[in-house]
DSSP file (Angstrom, degrees, kcal/mol; ACC not computed):
  #  RESIDUE AA STRUCTURE BP1 BP2  ACC     N-H-->O    O-->H-N    N-H-->O    O-->H-N    TCO  KAPPA ALPHA  PHI   PSI    X-CA   Y-CA   Z-CA
    1    1 A M              0   0    0      0, 0.0     2,-0.1     0, 0.0     0, 0.0   0.000 360.0 360.0 360.0 134.6    0.0    0.0    0.0
    2    2 A C     >  -     0   0    0      1,-0.1     4,-2.4     4,-0.0     5,-0.2  -0.361 360.0-112.0 -74.7 157.9    1.4    3.4   -0.9
    3    3 A E  H  > S+     0   0    0      1,-0.2     4,-2.4     2,-0.2     5,-0.2   0.866 115.6  52.9 -59.0 -39.9    2.1    5.9    1.9
    4    4 A E  H  > S+     0   0    0      1,-0.2     4,-2.0     2,-0.2    -1,-0.2   0.921 110.7  46.7 -64.6 -42.9   -0.7    8.3    0.7
    5    5 A A  H  > S+     0   0    0      1,-0.2     4,-2.6     2,-0.2    -1,-0.2   0.881 111.2  52.3 -68.0 -34.4   -3.3    5.5    0.8
    6    6 A E  H  X S+     0   0    0     -4,-2.4     4,-2.6     2,-0.2    -2,-0.2   0.907 109.1  49.5 -65.3 -41.3   -2.2    4.3    4.2
    7    7 A L  H  X S+     0   0    0     -4,-2.4     4,-2.0    -5,-0.2    -1,-0.2   0.890 112.0  48.5 -63.5 -39.5   -2.5    7.8    5.6
    8    8 A L  H  X S+     0   0    0     -4,-2.0     4,-2.4     2,-0.2    -2,-0.2   0.911 110.9  50.4 -69.0 -41.7   -6.0    8.1    4.1
    9    9 A S  H  X S+     0   0    0     -4,-2.6     4,-2.7     1,-0.2     5,-0.2   0.933 111.2  49.2 -57.1 -47.7   -6.9    4.7    5.6
   10   10 A D  H  X S+     0   0    0     -4,-2.6     4,-2.3     1,-0.2    -2,-0.2   0.878 110.8  48.7 -62.8 -37.6   -5.6    5.7    9.0
   11   11 A S  H  X S+     0   0    0     -4,-2.0     4,-2.3     2,-0.2    -1,-0.2   0.873 111.9  49.9 -72.7 -36.9   -7.5    9.0    9.0
   12   12 A V  H  X S+     0   0    0     -4,-2.4     4,-2.7     2,-0.2     5,-0.2   0.948 112.7  46.3 -63.2 -47.0  -10.7    7.3    7.9
   13   13 A T  H  X S+     0   0    0     -4,-2.7     4,-2.0     1,-0.2    -2,-0.2   0.908 112.5  51.6 -59.3 -43.0  -10.3    4.7   10.7
   14   14 A S  H  < S+     0   0    0     -4,-2.3     4,-0.5    -5,-0.2    -1,-0.2   0.916 113.0  43.5 -62.7 -44.7   -9.5    7.4   13.2
   15   15 A I  H >< S+     0   0    0     -4,-2.3     3,-1.1     1,-0.2     4,-0.3   0.917 114.2  49.5 -65.5 -45.7  -12.6    9.5   12.3
   16   16 A L  H >< S+     0   0    0     -4,-2.7     3,-1.3     1,-0.3    -1,-0.2   0.814 103.7  59.5 -67.2 -31.0  -15.0    6.5   12.2
   17   17 A T  T 3< S+     0   0    0     -4,-2.0    -1,-0.3     1,-0.2    -2,-0.2   0.661  94.1  66.9 -73.3 -12.5  -13.8    5.2   15.6
   18   18 A K  T <  S+     0   0    0     -3,-1.1     2,-0.4    -4,-0.5    -1,-0.2   0.597  75.2 105.3 -82.4  -9.2  -14.9    8.5   17.2
   19   19 A V  S <  S-     0   0    0     -3,-1.3     2,-0.3    -4,-0.3     9,-0.1  -0.561  82.0-117.6 -67.2 125.0  -18.5    7.6   16.4
   20   20 A K    >   -     0   0    0     -2,-0.4     3,-0.6     1,-0.2    11,-0.1  -0.507  21.1-163.1 -74.6 129.0  -20.1    6.5   19.7
   21   21 A Q  T 3  S+     0   0    0     -2,-0.3    -1,-0.2     1,-0.2     7,-0.1   0.408  79.5  75.1 -87.5  -0.8  -21.3    3.0   19.6
   22   22 A I  T 3  S+     0   0    0      2,-0.1    -1,-0.2     6,-0.0     3,-0.1   0.550  78.0  89.9 -88.8  -8.5  -23.6    3.4   22.6
   23   23 A Q  S <  S-     0   0    0     -3,-0.6     5,-0.1     1,-0.2     0, 0.0  -0.393  98.5 -70.9 -81.7 164.3  -26.2    5.3   20.7
   24   24 A P    >>  -     0   0    0      0, 0.0     4,-2.5     0, 0.0     3,-0.6  -0.231  50.4-113.5 -52.0 145.0  -29.1    3.7   19.0
   25   25 A A  H 3> S+     0   0    0      1,-0.3     4,-2.3     2,-0.2     5,-0.1   0.818 115.0  51.7 -58.4 -36.2  -28.0    1.8   15.9
   26   26 A D  H 3> S+     0   0    0      2,-0.2     4,-1.9     1,-0.2    -1,-0.3   0.888 111.4  47.6 -71.7 -33.0  -29.7    4.1   13.4
   27   27 A Q  H <> S+     0   0    0     -3,-0.6     4,-2.4     2,-0.2    -2,-0.2   0.891 110.9  51.8 -66.4 -41.7  -28.2    7.1   15.0
   28   28 A E  H  X S+     0   0    0     -4,-2.5     4,-2.5     2,-0.2    -2,-0.2   0.893 108.6  51.4 -58.5 -43.0  -24.8    5.4   14.9
   29   29 A A  H  X S+     0   0    0     -4,-2.3     4,-2.4     2,-0.2    -2,-0.2   0.897 110.2  48.4 -64.1 -41.9  -25.3    4.7   11.2
   30   30 A L  H  X S+     0   0    0     -4,-1.9     4,-2.3     2,-0.2    -1,-0.2   0.896 111.4  50.3 -66.0 -38.6  -26.1    8.4   10.5
   31   31 A A  H  X S+     0   0    0     -4,-2.4     4,-2.4     2,-0.2    -2,-0.2   0.902 110.4  49.4 -66.6 -40.0  -23.1    9.5   12.4
   32   32 A L  H  X S+     0   0    0     -4,-2.5     4,-2.5     2,-0.2    -2,-0.2   0.929 112.0  49.1 -61.9 -43.9  -20.8    7.1   10.5
   33   33 A Q  H  X S+     0   0    0     -4,-2.4     4,-2.1     2,-0.2    -2,-0.2   0.886 111.4  48.4 -64.4 -39.9  -22.3    8.3    7.2
   34   34 A K  H  X S+     0   0    0     -4,-2.3     4,-1.6     2,-0.2    -1,-0.2   0.896 112.6  49.3 -67.0 -40.8  -21.7   12.0    8.2
   35   35 A A  H  X S+     0   0    0     -4,-2.4     4,-0.6     1,-0.2    -2,-0.2   0.905 112.5  47.2 -65.0 -42.2  -18.2   11.2    9.3
   36   36 A A  H ><>S+     0   0    0     -4,-2.5     5,-2.5     1,-0.2     3,-0.9   0.867 107.4  57.4 -66.6 -36.7  -17.5    9.4    6.0
   37   37 A A  H ><5S+     0   0    0     -4,-2.1     3,-1.7     1,-0.3    -1,-0.2   0.870  98.8  59.4 -64.7 -34.9  -19.0   12.2    4.0
   38   38 A K  H 3<5S+     0   0    0     -4,-1.6    -1,-0.3     1,-0.3    -2,-0.2   0.760 105.7  49.5 -60.9 -22.7  -16.5   14.7    5.6
   39   39 A L  T <<5S-     0   0    0     -3,-0.9    -1,-0.3    -4,-0.6    -2,-0.2   0.371 128.5 -99.2 -98.2   3.3  -13.8   12.5    4.1
   40   40 A G  T < 5S+     0   0    0     -3,-1.7     2,-1.3    -4,-0.2    -3,-0.2   0.501  84.3 129.6  93.3   5.3  -15.4   12.6    0.7
   41   41 A F      < +     0   0    0     -5,-2.5     2,-0.3    -6,-0.1    -1,-0.2  -0.725  43.5 111.7 -90.1  86.6  -17.1    9.1    0.9
   42   42 A D        -     0   0    0     -2,-1.3     2,-0.5    -5,-0.1    -8,-0.0  -0.992  62.3-130.0-154.8 150.6  -20.6   10.2   -0.1
   43   43 A W        -     0   0    0     -2,-0.3    -2,-0.0     1,-0.1     3,-0.0  -0.909  18.5-179.7-102.9 135.4  -23.1    9.8   -3.0
   44   44 A Y        +     0   0    0     -2,-0.5     2,-0.5     1,-0.1    -1,-0.1   0.504  60.5  75.8-109.7  -8.5  -24.6   13.0   -4.3
   45   45 A E    >>  -     0   0    0      1,-0.1     4,-1.3     0, 0.0     3,-1.2  -0.919  68.9-145.4-113.8 125.6  -26.8   11.6   -7.0
   46   46 A S  H 3> S+     0   0    0     -2,-0.5     4,-2.9     1,-0.3     5,-0.3   0.839  96.5  62.4 -54.2 -38.1  -30.1    9.9   -6.1
   47   47 A H  H 3> S+     0   0    0      1,-0.2     4,-1.9     2,-0.2    -1,-0.3   0.821 101.7  52.3 -66.4 -26.0  -29.9    7.4   -8.8
   48   48 A K  H <> S+     0   0    0     -3,-1.2     4,-1.7     2,-0.2    -1,-0.2   0.886 110.7  47.5 -72.1 -39.1  -26.7    6.0   -7.4
   49   49 A I  H  X S+     0   0    0     -4,-1.3     4,-2.5     2,-0.2    -2,-0.2   0.917 111.5  50.5 -67.3 -44.3  -28.4    5.6   -4.0
   50   50 A F  H  X S+     0   0    0     -4,-2.9     4,-2.7     1,-0.2    -2,-0.2   0.907 108.4  52.7 -61.8 -40.5  -31.5    4.0   -5.6
   51   51 A A  H  X S+     0   0    0     -4,-1.9     4,-2.0    -5,-0.3    -1,-0.2   0.882 110.2  48.2 -63.8 -36.1  -29.2    1.5   -7.5
   52   52 A K  H  X S+     0   0    0     -4,-1.7     4,-2.7     2,-0.2    -2,-0.2   0.887 109.4  52.6 -68.3 -39.7  -27.6    0.6   -4.1
   53   53 A I  H  X S+     0   0    0     -4,-2.5     4,-2.7     2,-0.2    -2,-0.2   0.944 110.9  47.6 -59.3 -48.4  -31.0    0.2   -2.5
   54   54 A E  H  X S+     0   0    0     -4,-2.7     4,-2.5     1,-0.2    -2,-0.2   0.899 111.8  50.5 -59.3 -42.5  -32.0   -2.2   -5.4
   55   55 A E  H  X S+     0   0    0     -4,-2.0     4,-2.2     1,-0.2    -1,-0.2   0.938 113.4  44.4 -62.3 -46.7  -28.8   -4.1   -5.0
   56   56 A E  H  X S+     0   0    0     -4,-2.7     4,-2.1     2,-0.2    23,-0.2   0.859 112.0  52.3 -67.7 -36.0  -29.2   -4.6   -1.3
   57   57 A L  H  X S+     0   0    0     -4,-2.7     4,-2.5    -5,-0.2    -1,-0.2   0.910 109.6  49.2 -64.8 -41.5  -32.9   -5.5   -1.6
   58   58 A N  H  X S+     0   0    0     -4,-2.5     4,-2.3     2,-0.2    -2,-0.2   0.898 109.7  51.9 -66.2 -38.6  -32.0   -8.2   -4.2
   59   59 A K  H  X S+     0   0    0     -4,-2.2     4,-2.5     2,-0.2    -1,-0.2   0.903 110.5  48.8 -60.6 -40.5  -29.3   -9.5   -1.9
   60   60 A L  H  X S+     0   0    0     -4,-2.1     4,-2.4    15,-0.2     5,-0.2   0.938 109.4  51.6 -66.1 -45.3  -31.8   -9.7    1.0
   61   61 A K  H  X S+     0   0    0     -4,-2.5     4,-2.4     1,-0.2    -2,-0.2   0.906 111.5  48.8 -56.3 -43.0  -34.4  -11.5   -1.3
   62   62 A E  H  X S+     0   0    0     -4,-2.3     4,-2.4     1,-0.2    -1,-0.2   0.939 110.1  49.9 -66.4 -46.7  -31.6  -14.0   -2.2
   63   63 A A  H  X>S+     0   0    0     -4,-2.5     5,-2.0     1,-0.2     4,-0.5   0.866 111.6  48.7 -59.6 -37.7  -30.7  -14.6    1.4
   64   64 A I  H  <5S+     0   0    0     -4,-2.4     3,-0.5     2,-0.2    -1,-0.2   0.889 109.8  52.0 -66.9 -41.8  -34.3  -15.2    2.3
   65   65 A K  H  <5S+     0   0    0     -4,-2.4    -2,-0.2     1,-0.2    -1,-0.2   0.891 111.9  46.2 -61.7 -38.0  -34.7  -17.6   -0.6
   66   66 A D  H  <5S-     0   0    0     -4,-2.4    -1,-0.2    -5,-0.1    -2,-0.2   0.580 105.8-133.6 -80.8  -8.9  -31.7  -19.5    0.7
   67   67 A N  T  <5 +     0   0    0     -4,-0.5     2,-0.9    -3,-0.5    -3,-0.2   0.868  48.2 156.6  59.2  40.4  -33.1  -19.4    4.3
   68   68 A E     >< -     0   0    0     -5,-2.0     4,-3.1     1,-0.2     5,-0.2  -0.826  26.9-164.8 -97.2  99.4  -29.7  -18.3    5.7
   69   69 A T  H  > S+     0   0    0     -2,-0.9     4,-2.5     1,-0.2     5,-0.2   0.906  86.1  46.9 -55.7 -48.9  -30.5  -16.5    8.9
   70   70 A S  H  > S+     0   0    0      1,-0.2     4,-2.1     2,-0.2    -1,-0.2   0.879 115.2  47.6 -63.7 -35.7  -27.1  -14.8    9.4
   71   71 A D  H  > S+     0   0    0      2,-0.2     4,-2.9     1,-0.2     5,-0.2   0.897 109.6  53.4 -70.1 -38.7  -27.1  -13.6    5.8
   72   72 A I  H  X S+     0   0    0     -4,-3.1     4,-2.7    -9,-0.3    -2,-0.2   0.934 111.0  46.3 -59.8 -46.2  -30.7  -12.4    6.1
   73   73 A E  H  X S+     0   0    0     -4,-2.5     4,-2.3    -5,-0.2    -2,-0.2   0.919 114.1  47.6 -62.8 -43.2  -29.7  -10.3    9.1
   74   74 A A  H  X S+     0   0    0     -4,-2.1     4,-1.9     2,-0.2    -2,-0.2   0.918 114.5  45.3 -64.5 -43.6  -26.6   -8.9    7.4
   75   75 A E  H  X S+     0   0    0     -4,-2.9     4,-2.5     2,-0.2   -15,-0.2   0.865 111.0  53.5 -73.0 -34.7  -28.5   -8.0    4.2
   76   76 A F  H  X S+     0   0    0     -4,-2.7     4,-2.7    -5,-0.2    -1,-0.2   0.929 110.2  48.4 -60.3 -43.7  -31.4   -6.5    6.2
   77   77 A G  H  X S+     0   0    0     -4,-2.3     4,-2.2     2,-0.2    -2,-0.2   0.877 109.9  51.3 -60.9 -38.6  -28.8   -4.3    8.0
   78   78 A D  H  X S+     0   0    0     -4,-1.9     4,-2.1     2,-0.2    -1,-0.2   0.913 112.1  46.6 -63.5 -45.2  -27.2   -3.3    4.8
   79   79 A L  H  X S+     0   0    0     -4,-2.5     4,-2.2   -23,-0.2    -2,-0.2   0.905 112.6  50.0 -66.9 -41.6  -30.6   -2.3    3.3
   80   80 A Y  H  X S+     0   0    0     -4,-2.7     4,-2.2     2,-0.2    -2,-0.2   0.908 109.4  52.4 -60.4 -42.1  -31.5   -0.4    6.4
   81   81 A F  H  X S+     0   0    0     -4,-2.2     4,-1.7     1,-0.2    -2,-0.2   0.924 110.9  45.6 -57.2 -48.8  -28.2    1.4    6.3
   82   82 A I  H  X S+     0   0    0     -4,-2.1     4,-2.1     2,-0.2    -1,-0.2   0.824 110.4  54.7 -73.1 -29.9  -28.7    2.5    2.7
   83   83 A L  H  X S+     0   0    0     -4,-2.2     4,-2.2     2,-0.2    -1,-0.2   0.900 108.0  49.0 -65.8 -39.2  -32.3    3.6    3.4
   84   84 A L  H  X S+     0   0    0     -4,-2.2     4,-2.3     2,-0.2    -2,-0.2   0.854 107.6  56.3 -62.7 -35.6  -31.0    5.7    6.2
   85   85 A Y  H  X S+     0   0    0     -4,-1.7     4,-2.6     2,-0.2    -2,-0.2   0.912 106.2  50.0 -60.1 -44.5  -28.5    7.1    3.8
   86   86 A L  H  X S+     0   0    0     -4,-2.1     4,-2.1     2,-0.2    -2,-0.2   0.914 108.5  51.8 -61.0 -43.7  -31.3    8.1    1.4
   87   87 A A  H  <>S+     0   0    0     -4,-2.2     5,-3.4     1,-0.2    -1,-0.2   0.915 111.4  47.5 -60.9 -41.1  -33.1    9.8    4.2
   88   88 A R  H ><5S+     0   0    0     -4,-2.3     3,-1.4     3,-0.2    -1,-0.2   0.916 110.9  51.8 -63.7 -42.0  -30.0   11.8    5.0
   89   89 A H  H 3<5S+     0   0    0     -4,-2.6    -1,-0.2     1,-0.3    -2,-0.2   0.829 112.4  45.8 -63.2 -32.5  -29.4   12.6    1.3
   90   90 A L  T 3<5S-     0   0    0     -4,-2.1    -1,-0.3    -5,-0.2    -2,-0.2   0.367 114.8-117.8 -92.8   7.2  -33.0   13.9    1.1
   91   91 A N  T < 5 +     0   0    0     -3,-1.4     2,-0.3     1,-0.2    -3,-0.2   0.864  65.1 148.4  58.5  38.5  -32.6   15.9    4.4
   92   92 A L      < -     0   0    0     -5,-3.4     2,-0.8    -6,-0.2    -1,-0.2  -0.776  54.2-128.0 -99.3 147.7  -35.3   13.8    6.0
   93   93 A D     >  -     0   0    0     -2,-0.3     4,-2.4     1,-0.2     5,-0.2  -0.870  21.2-161.8 -87.9 109.5  -35.5   12.9    9.7
   94   94 A A  H  > S+     0   0    0     -2,-0.8     4,-2.3     1,-0.2    -1,-0.2   0.857  88.5  52.7 -63.0 -36.1  -36.0    9.1    9.4
   95   95 A Q  H  > S+     0   0    0      2,-0.2     4,-2.6     1,-0.2    -1,-0.2   0.927 110.4  46.9 -63.5 -46.7  -37.3    8.8   12.9
   96   96 A K  H  > S+     0   0    0      1,-0.2     4,-2.1     2,-0.2    -2,-0.2   0.898 112.1  50.9 -66.6 -39.2  -39.9   11.5   12.3
   97   97 A A  H  X S+     0   0    0     -4,-2.4     4,-1.9     2,-0.2    -1,-0.2   0.908 111.8  47.8 -63.0 -41.2  -40.9    9.8    9.0
   98   98 A L  H  X S+     0   0    0     -4,-2.3     4,-2.7     2,-0.2    -2,-0.2   0.893 108.7  53.5 -66.7 -39.6  -41.3    6.5   10.7
   99   99 A K  H  X S+     0   0    0     -4,-2.6     4,-2.0     2,-0.2    -2,-0.2   0.907 107.7  51.1 -60.2 -41.5  -43.3    8.0   13.6
  100  100 A K  H  X S+     0   0    0     -4,-2.1     4,-2.0     1,-0.2    -1,-0.2   0.896 111.2  48.6 -61.0 -42.9  -45.7    9.5   11.0
  101  101 A T  H  X S+     0   0    0     -4,-1.9     4,-2.1     1,-0.2    -2,-0.2   0.887 108.3  53.1 -64.9 -38.9  -46.1    6.1    9.4
  102  102 A N  H  < S+     0   0    0     -4,-2.7    -1,-0.2     1,-0.2    -2,-0.2   0.876 108.3  51.4 -62.9 -36.1  -46.7    4.4   12.8
  103  103 A T  H  < S+     0   0    0     -4,-2.0    -1,-0.2     1,-0.2    -2,-0.2   0.902 110.5  48.1 -68.1 -39.2  -49.5    7.0   13.4
  104  104 A K  H  <        0   0    0     -4,-2.0    -2,-0.2     1,-0.3    -1,-0.2   0.857 360.0 360.0 -67.4 -32.9  -51.1    6.2   10.1
  105  105 A F     <        0   0    0     -4,-2.1    -1,-0.3    -5,-0.1    -2,-0.2   0.510 360.0 360.0 -65.0 360.0  -50.8    2.4   10.7
């Protein structure tokens, strides 16, 4: 690994480790995403986020079809993470949106 890539990797690791893991998982995910965005790891185009959502949804469907519990959990987590990413991209409060849906239900 070149020195520049190693320094970047170290700084990414350093910033991401500062995210508190004691907060609710969805808040931790948003904090990780914001920290990564500060380092330039962010998608700015909705179509790329939707493509990732489709990819993760398809992986979840496949894991369900294969009835692999650990894979199902991992893929569900990946899908949830990218849905939170979309909410952040759209400047939505995911908790508020879910609360409104709960009320409608």
